[in-house]
N, C-alpha and C positions, 0 to 999 in steps of 0.2 A: 517415651515414658509410659509406664503401665497405668491404665485408667484406675481411678480411685475405687470404683465399685469392684473391679477385679482384684485389686490389691487387698481390699477389706475382706472379700470373700476368702481369699487364700490365707490371710492372717487369722481369721476366725476359725477356719478349718484346722490350721496348725495349732492354734490355742486349744481347741477342743480335743485334739489328738493328745497333746501334752497333758492336759488336765485329766483326761480319762486314765492316764497311767499312774496317777498319784495313788500310792498304796493307802487305801482307806483305813486299814487296821492301824497303821502308824499314826495317821491323823487322829484317830479315836484315842489311841494310847496317849498322844500328846495332850489332847483336850482333857482327858481324865487326870493327867498330872497337873495341869493348870487348875482344874477344879479342886483337886486335893490340896494344892498350895493355898487356894482361897479358904477352904474349910479349916485348914491347920494354921492359917494366918502366917504362912511362910512368905519370904520375899522371892520375887521372880526377877532375875537379871537377864537382860537381852543384849546381845552383841551382834555386830556385823562389820564388814570391811568393805570399803568402796560404796557402791550403790546400796549394798545390803545394810550399811549403817543407817541409811534413810529408812529402809524397811523396818529395822529394829526400833527406831524412834517412833515410826508410825504405829507399829504393833503395840508398843507401850502406851501410846496415846489412846488407841482403841480399847485396850484392856483397862487402863486406869480410869478412863472417863466413860466411854460407851458401855463397856461390859459391866463395870462397877454399878452404873446407874440401872442397868437392866436387871441385875441380880439383887440389888439393894444392899450390897456389901462391897467395900473397897478392896480391890486387889492391891497388894503391896508390890509395886513393880517399878523398875527403873531401867533405862537404856544406858549402858556404859559407853555409848558412842557420842553422847551429847555434850560433854565438857571438853571442847577442843584444847583449851589451855592445859588441862590436866593430862590429856592424851599426849600432846606434843612435848610437854615437860618430861613425862615418863619415857617417851620414845627417845628424847634427846639425852636424858641423864642415865637411863637404864638401858632399855632396848625396846624396839617396837613389839617384840615378842612378849613383853611383860605388861603392856598397857592395860589389859583387862585384869590380870592377876593382881597387879599392884593396887588397882582401884578396889577390888574385892576385899583386900586386906583391911580396908577402912570399915567394912561392914561386918 
């Protein structure tokens, strides 16, 4: 078994390598779109599949609570991954491909 300090060192090196490849211009564009949605009071819907559904929920929590408190204005945001009953009903009655589209029709 690999010693923990060695594993952690390799993990952090790989993490740093991956993070350094994130295109900053795309992150800036995304942040500007989120800011624009706040200013224009538009809704932000976030989705994800599998583990990314948890990331979507977490992002909406950070945006809706933490970021809203920080800027003094509430983001209108929702994760379309959080209503399991609705998602599974749509997947069962329509198709899994439609679970987000059909939810958005209500908004």
